[in-house]
C-alpha positions as CSV (number, residue, x, y, z in Angstrom):
1,M,1.4,-0.2,1.4
2,K,0.6,3.5,0.7
3,N,-1.8,3.5,3.6
4,L,1.1,2.5,5.9
5,F,3.1,5.5,4.7
6,I,0.3,7.9,5.5
7,A,-0.3,6.5,9.0
8,L,3.3,6.5,10.1
9,G,3.8,9.9,8.7
10,I,1.1,11.1,11.0
11,F,3.1,10.0,14.0
12,M,6.4,11.5,12.9
13,G,4.7,14.6,11.6
14,L,2.9,15.3,14.8
15,N,6.1,15.2,16.7
16,I,7.8,17.6,14.2
17,A,4.8,19.9,14.2
18,N,4.6,19.9,18.0
19,A,8.1,21.3,18.2
20,M,7.3,24.0,15.6
21,E,3.7,25.0,16.3
22,S,2.0,26.2,19.5
23,T,-1.6,25.8,18.4
24,S,-2.8,22.5,19.9
25,S,-6.0,22.6,17.8
26,L,-4.0,21.2,15.0
27,F,-3.4,18.0,17.0
28,F,-6.7,17.5,18.8
29,D,-10.3,17.3,17.5
30,P,-12.2,20.3,18.8
31,G,-15.3,18.2,19.1
32,D,-14.2,15.3,21.4
33,H,-10.7,16.6,22.3
34,Y,-9.0,13.3,21.3
35,L,-5.8,13.1,19.4
36,D,-6.6,13.8,15.7
37,A,-4.4,14.7,12.8
38,S,-7.0,15.7,10.2
39,E,-6.4,19.5,10.2
40,W,-2.7,19.1,10.5
41,L,-2.4,16.7,7.6
42,L,-4.6,18.9,5.3
43,K,-2.9,22.2,6.2
44,H,0.8,21.3,6.4
45,R,3.2,22.4,3.6
46,G,6.1,20.5,2.1
47,F,7.2,16.9,2.2
48,L,7.3,14.9,5.4
49,P,9.9,12.3,6.4
50,V,7.9,9.1,7.0
51,P,9.3,6.0,8.7
52,I,8.2,2.7,7.1
53,I,7.9,-0.5,9.1
54,I,7.7,-3.8,7.2
55,T,6.3,-7.0,8.8
56,E,5.4,-9.1,5.7
57,P,6.7,-12.7,6.3
58,A,7.3,-13.2,2.6
59,V,10.3,-10.8,2.8
60,G,11.0,-10.6,6.5
61,T,11.0,-7.6,8.8
62,G,12.6,-4.2,8.1
63,G,11.9,-0.6,7.5
64,G,12.8,2.5,5.5
65,V,11.7,6.1,4.9
66,A,9.3,7.9,2.6
67,L,8.8,11.6,1.8
68,L,5.0,12.2,1.7
69,F,2.7,15.1,0.8
70,M,-1.0,14.9,1.4
71,S,-3.7,17.5,0.4
72,D,-7.4,17.8,-0.2
73,S,-8.6,16.8,-3.6
74,E,-11.0,19.1,-5.6
75,G,-14.3,19.5,-3.8
76,A,-13.3,17.4,-0.7
77,R,-13.5,20.2,1.8
78,E,-16.9,21.4,0.4
79,A,-18.2,17.8,0.5
80,R,-17.3,17.4,4.2
81,A,-19.0,20.6,5.1
82,S,-22.1,19.9,3.0
83,E,-25.3,18.5,4.7
84,T,-26.5,17.0,1.4
85,H,-23.2,15.8,-0.2
86,K,-22.4,12.6,1.7
87,R,-19.9,11.1,-0.7
88,F,-16.4,10.7,0.6
89,I,-13.7,12.3,-1.7
90,P,-10.3,10.8,-1.1
91,P,-7.2,13.1,-0.6
92,T,-4.4,13.5,-3.0
93,V,-1.2,11.7,-1.9
94,T,2.3,12.1,-3.4
95,G,5.4,10.3,-2.2
96,V,8.8,8.7,-2.7
97,L,10.2,5.8,-0.7
98,A,13.1,3.5,0.0
99,A,13.0,0.5,2.2
100,G,14.8,-2.8,3.0
101,T,14.3,-6.0,5.1
102,D,16.5,-8.4,7.1
103,N,16.5,-11.0,4.2
104,G,18.2,-8.6,1.8
105,T,15.1,-7.3,0.1
106,R,15.4,-3.7,-1.2
107,V,12.8,-1.4,-2.8
108,G,12.5,2.2,-4.0
109,G,9.9,4.1,-5.8
110,A,7.5,7.0,-6.2
111,F,3.7,7.2,-6.3
112,Y,0.8,9.6,-6.9
113,V,-2.9,9.1,-6.0
114,T,-5.4,11.7,-6.9
115,N,-8.9,12.5,-8.2
116,W,-10.5,15.5,-9.9
117,N,-13.8,16.9,-11.0
118,H,-15.3,16.1,-7.6
119,D,-14.2,12.4,-7.7
120,R,-15.5,11.8,-11.2
121,W,-12.0,10.7,-12.2
122,R,-9.5,8.7,-10.2
123,Y,-5.9,8.1,-10.9
124,L,-3.2,5.9,-9.2
125,G,0.4,5.7,-10.6
126,F,3.7,4.6,-9.4
127,V,7.2,3.7,-10.6
128,M,9.3,1.2,-8.6
129,A,12.6,-0.7,-8.6
130,A,13.2,-3.7,-6.3
131,S,15.5,-6.6,-5.4
132,A,13.4,-9.1,-3.5
133,N,14.5,-12.4,-2.0
134,L,11.5,-14.8,-2.0
135,D,10.6,-18.5,-1.8
136,F,8.8,-20.6,-4.4
137,Y,6.8,-23.5,-3.0
138,G,5.5,-24.8,-6.3
139,L,2.1,-24.4,-7.8
140,G,-0.4,-25.3,-5.1
141,G,2.3,-24.9,-2.5
142,F,0.9,-27.5,-0.1
143,N,4.0,-29.3,1.0
144,N,4.2,-31.5,4.1
145,A,7.5,-30.0,5.1
146,D,7.9,-26.2,5.5
147,D,11.5,-26.3,4.3
148,I,10.7,-27.7,0.8
149,H,11.0,-24.6,-1.2
150,I,13.3,-22.8,-3.7
151,Q,14.9,-19.5,-2.9
152,Y,15.2,-16.9,-5.6
153,N,16.0,-13.3,-6.1
154,L,13.6,-11.2,-8.2
155,K,15.2,-7.9,-9.4
156,G,13.9,-5.2,-11.7
157,G,11.6,-2.3,-12.1
158,G,8.3,-1.2,-13.5
159,I,5.5,1.3,-13.9
160,Y,1.8,1.1,-13.0
161,N,-1.0,3.4,-14.1
162,D,-4.7,3.1,-13.2
163,L,-7.3,5.6,-14.5
164,R,-11.0,5.2,-14.0
165,A,-14.1,7.4,-14.6
166,R,-17.4,7.5,-12.7
167,I,-20.5,6.9,-14.8
168,D,-22.7,10.0,-14.4
169,D,-23.4,10.5,-10.7
170,S,-23.5,6.8,-9.9
171,N,-21.2,4.5,-7.9
172,F,-20.2,2.7,-11.1
173,F,-16.7,3.2,-12.6
174,V,-15.1,2.1,-15.9
175,G,-11.4,2.4,-16.6
176,G,-8.1,0.7,-17.4
177,R,-4.6,0.0,-16.3
178,Y,-1.2,-0.2,-18.0
179,I,1.5,-2.2,-16.3
180,Y,5.1,-2.7,-17.5
181,T,7.9,-4.6,-15.7
182,D,11.4,-5.6,-16.6
183,I,12.3,-8.6,-14.4
184,S,15.3,-10.9,-13.9
185,V,15.1,-14.0,-11.6
186,D,18.1,-15.7,-10.1
187,F,17.5,-19.1,-8.4
188,K,19.7,-19.9,-5.5
189,T,19.8,-23.6,-6.3
190,G,21.0,-25.9,-9.1
191,A,18.0,-28.3,-9.0
192,L,14.8,-26.8,-10.5
193,P,11.4,-28.4,-11.0
194,P,10.0,-28.6,-14.6
195,V,7.9,-25.6,-14.1
196,L,11.0,-23.5,-13.8
197,Q,13.0,-23.8,-16.9
198,G,16.7,-22.8,-17.0
199,E,18.9,-21.4,-14.2
200,G,17.6,-17.9,-14.6
201,I,14.7,-16.0,-16.1
202,E,14.7,-12.6,-17.8
203,N,11.6,-11.1,-19.3
204,R,9.5,-8.0,-19.7
205,N,5.8,-7.9,-19.0
206,G,3.6,-5.3,-20.7
207,G,-0.1,-5.4,-20.3
208,I,-3.3,-3.4,-20.2
209,S,-6.3,-4.1,-18.1
210,L,-10.0,-3.2,-18.6
211,L,-12.0,-2.9,-15.4
212,V,-15.6,-2.4,-14.3
213,S,-16.2,-1.3,-10.7
214,Y,-19.0,-0.6,-8.3
215,D,-17.9,1.4,-5.2
216,S,-20.4,2.6,-2.6
217,R,-18.0,2.5,0.3
218,N,-18.4,5.5,2.7
219,N,-14.6,5.8,2.8
220,T,-11.9,4.3,0.5
221,M,-9.3,4.4,3.2
222,S,-11.0,2.8,6.2
223,P,-14.5,1.7,5.0
224,Q,-17.3,1.0,7.5
225,Q,-20.3,0.7,5.2
226,G,-20.9,0.0,1.5
227,L,-19.8,-2.4,-1.2
228,L,-16.9,-2.7,-3.6
229,A,-17.3,-5.0,-6.5
230,E,-14.5,-4.9,-9.2
231,Y,-13.7,-7.1,-12.2
232,R,-10.4,-6.7,-14.1
233,Y,-9.3,-8.4,-17.3
234,Y,-5.6,-8.1,-18.0
235,I,-4.0,-8.7,-21.4
236,F,-0.2,-9.1,-21.4
237,S,1.3,-9.2,-24.9
238,E,4.4,-8.7,-27.0
239,N,2.5,-6.0,-28.7
240,L,2.2,-4.1,-25.4
241,G,6.0,-4.0,-24.7
242,G,6.4,-7.5,-23.1
243,D,8.0,-10.8,-24.0
244,L,5.1,-13.0,-23.0
245,D,1.5,-13.5,-24.0
246,Y,-1.0,-14.4,-21.2
247,H,-4.3,-13.2,-19.7
248,V,-5.3,-12.6,-16.1
249,Q,-8.8,-12.2,-14.7
250,A,-9.6,-10.9,-11.2
251,L,-12.8,-10.5,-9.2
252,D,-12.7,-8.6,-5.9
253,L,-15.8,-8.3,-3.7
254,Q,-15.8,-6.4,-0.4
255,G,-18.8,-5.6,1.8
256,F,-19.1,-3.5,5.0
257,I,-22.2,-3.4,7.2
258,R,-22.9,-1.4,10.4
259,A,-25.5,-3.2,12.6
260,S,-25.3,-0.4,15.2
261,D,-23.0,2.2,16.5
262,Q,-21.0,-0.5,18.3
263,W,-21.1,-3.5,16.0
264,G,-20.1,-3.9,12.4
265,F,-19.3,-6.7,9.9
266,A,-17.0,-7.0,6.9
267,G,-16.3,-9.6,4.3
268,R,-14.1,-10.1,1.3
269,W,-13.9,-12.6,-1.6
270,I,-11.1,-12.3,-4.1
271,S,-10.4,-14.6,-7.0
272,R,-7.7,-14.5,-9.7
273,W,-7.2,-16.9,-12.6
274,I,-4.6,-17.0,-15.4
275,D,-3.9,-18.6,-18.7
276,G,-1.1,-18.5,-21.3
277,D,2.6,-18.2,-20.9
278,A,2.7,-16.4,-17.5
279,P,5.9,-16.4,-15.4
280,F,5.7,-18.3,-12.1
281,Y,6.1,-15.1,-10.0
282,A,2.9,-13.7,-11.7
283,K,0.7,-16.7,-10.7
284,P,-2.3,-16.0,-8.4
285,F,-1.9,-16.7,-4.7
286,I,-4.0,-17.1,-1.6
287,N,-4.4,-13.6,-0.1
288,L,-5.1,-13.7,3.7
289,R,-3.7,-12.2,6.8
290,G,-1.6,-14.8,8.5
291,I,-0.3,-16.3,5.2
292,P,2.8,-14.9,3.5
293,K,2.3,-13.5,0.0
294,L,3.1,-16.0,-2.8
295,R,3.1,-18.9,-0.3
296,Y,0.3,-20.8,-2.0
297,Q,0.2,-20.3,-5.8
298,G,-1.6,-21.7,-8.7
299,D,-3.2,-20.9,-12.1
300,V,-6.3,-20.0,-10.0
301,A,-6.6,-18.9,-6.4
302,S,-9.5,-17.7,-4.3
303,S,-9.7,-16.4,-0.8
304,M,-12.6,-15.5,1.6
305,E,-12.2,-13.6,4.8
306,G,-14.8,-12.3,7.3
307,E,-14.4,-9.8,10.1
308,I,-16.5,-8.8,13.2
309,R,-15.9,-5.3,14.5
310,Y,-16.8,-3.8,17.9
311,N,-16.5,-0.1,18.7
312,P,-16.3,0.5,22.5
313,H,-15.7,4.2,21.7
314,P,-16.2,6.2,18.5
315,R,-12.4,6.4,18.2
316,W,-11.6,2.8,18.9
317,E,-12.3,-0.4,17.1
318,L,-11.6,-4.0,18.0
319,S,-12.0,-6.9,15.6
320,V,-11.7,-10.7,15.1
321,F,-11.3,-12.2,11.7
322,G,-10.8,-15.4,9.9
323,G,-10.7,-16.8,6.4
324,A,-9.7,-19.6,4.0
325,G,-8.3,-20.0,0.5
326,R,-7.5,-22.4,-2.2
327,A,-4.9,-22.4,-5.0
328,T,-4.7,-25.0,-7.8
329,D,-4.0,-25.6,-11.5
330,S,-7.5,-25.0,-12.9
331,V,-11.0,-23.8,-12.0
332,S,-12.3,-27.4,-12.4
333,N,-10.1,-28.6,-9.6
334,M,-11.0,-25.9,-7.0
335,E,-13.6,-28.1,-5.2
336,S,-11.0,-30.9,-4.6
337,A,-8.1,-28.5,-3.8
338,D,-6.5,-28.3,-0.3
339,T,-7.6,-25.4,1.9
340,A,-5.3,-23.0,3.8
341,S,-7.0,-21.1,6.6
342,A,-6.0,-18.3,9.0
343,Y,-7.5,-16.3,11.8
344,G,-6.6,-13.4,14.1
345,A,-7.6,-10.2,16.0
346,G,-6.7,-6.6,15.8
347,F,-7.5,-3.0,16.8
348,R,-7.8,0.4,15.1
349,Y,-7.8,4.0,16.3
350,M,-9.4,6.9,14.3
351,M,-6.4,9.0,13.7
352,A,-7.8,11.4,11.2
353,R,-11.6,11.8,11.6
354,L,-12.1,14.2,8.7
355,L,-10.5,11.7,6.4
356,G,-12.1,8.7,8.1
357,F,-8.6,7.3,8.5
358,Q,-7.7,4.6,11.0
359,M,-4.5,2.9,12.0
360,G,-3.7,0.0,14.3
361,A,-2.4,-3.6,14.2
362,D,-3.4,-7.2,13.5
363,I,-2.0,-10.5,14.7
364,A,-2.9,-13.5,12.6
365,R,-2.2,-17.2,12.7
366,G,-1.8,-19.1,9.5
367,P,-1.0,-22.8,8.7
368,E,2.8,-22.3,9.4
369,E,3.3,-19.2,11.6
370,T,1.9,-16.3,13.5
371,V,2.2,-12.9,11.8
372,F,2.1,-9.4,13.2
373,Y,0.9,-6.6,10.9
374,I,1.0,-2.8,11.4
375,Q,-2.1,-1.6,9.6
376,A,-3.0,1.8,8.2
377,G,-6.5,2.1,6.9
378,G,-8.3,-1.1,5.9
379,A,-6.5,-4.4,5.7
380,W,-7.8,-5.0,2.2
381,G,-6.4,-1.8,0.6
382,F,-8.2,0.8,-1.4
């Protein structure tokens, strides 16, 4: 979501700056003379009002506003100017936000993304409060009728901290996360399946995660080459501030290849599995464009997605993609589980060349519906 704030801020900010500045070099790349926001983003001062557009089918359509500040991290400008230092150093991003959708979902929060010591340390943190209206389709979620689901409201807040360190000068990172949420769930029906006990749920989730990551991507915002391989092991416990004891494991693999200046390929495999007394809303789900978040849940869920990219111009990128996923109650049942698939197409424009930052849109068809996404940066996050 933070990528979306950055991209939409570019559009609004360019209009504001255009009215206040007379120097067109801030808005166009001096090399190819195309619209480019790199220098303006890195030189502006103060917070920017940023419109938010939400198109996630799990919560409906809507929007909001964020106040965003973006700046170079330590060593980023020197790295871009260096002929020998090819490593991309992400920018620092700070912001606050508030948004809502047509199904009554509301969210507000603040976030901070930075790195220091020439990207040897990376940090991501946010605090958030939300009231989300969602649907529960059961574990597995493969119903013959689309209208067989339970509506519920999830309300609460939480904090998230992720800190990782680079090992020497390699592409390997080690680190950890701390997550805390205080959640209440209100079901909008009187008849509940056995997996949902009681008419309401209130609990706190406190957990730490240990992670190991390999990240050789040429850009963390809109990668074109390289590999991301990350394993995370979460421990949620009463001793860490929560009410429940359960464990979560996650494996995320992303690969990006350039076959030529015009053609590129990308692929992702993500798996999550859980054990212990986990709440239903924390269960893993199939994560694909074209399928609403939380639509297909289970104690284990895996998704694979591939993408073919074509660049008719250095600024423009066209793509087609497709994928499939499974969600079930155990790893041993994955081979016999039902499969949900999705496919689609999209485009990107290189809006900030110095940051390697793209924005655009995707349209995807899943098992139940066609979904339109506004995309900022890569579709798979950073």
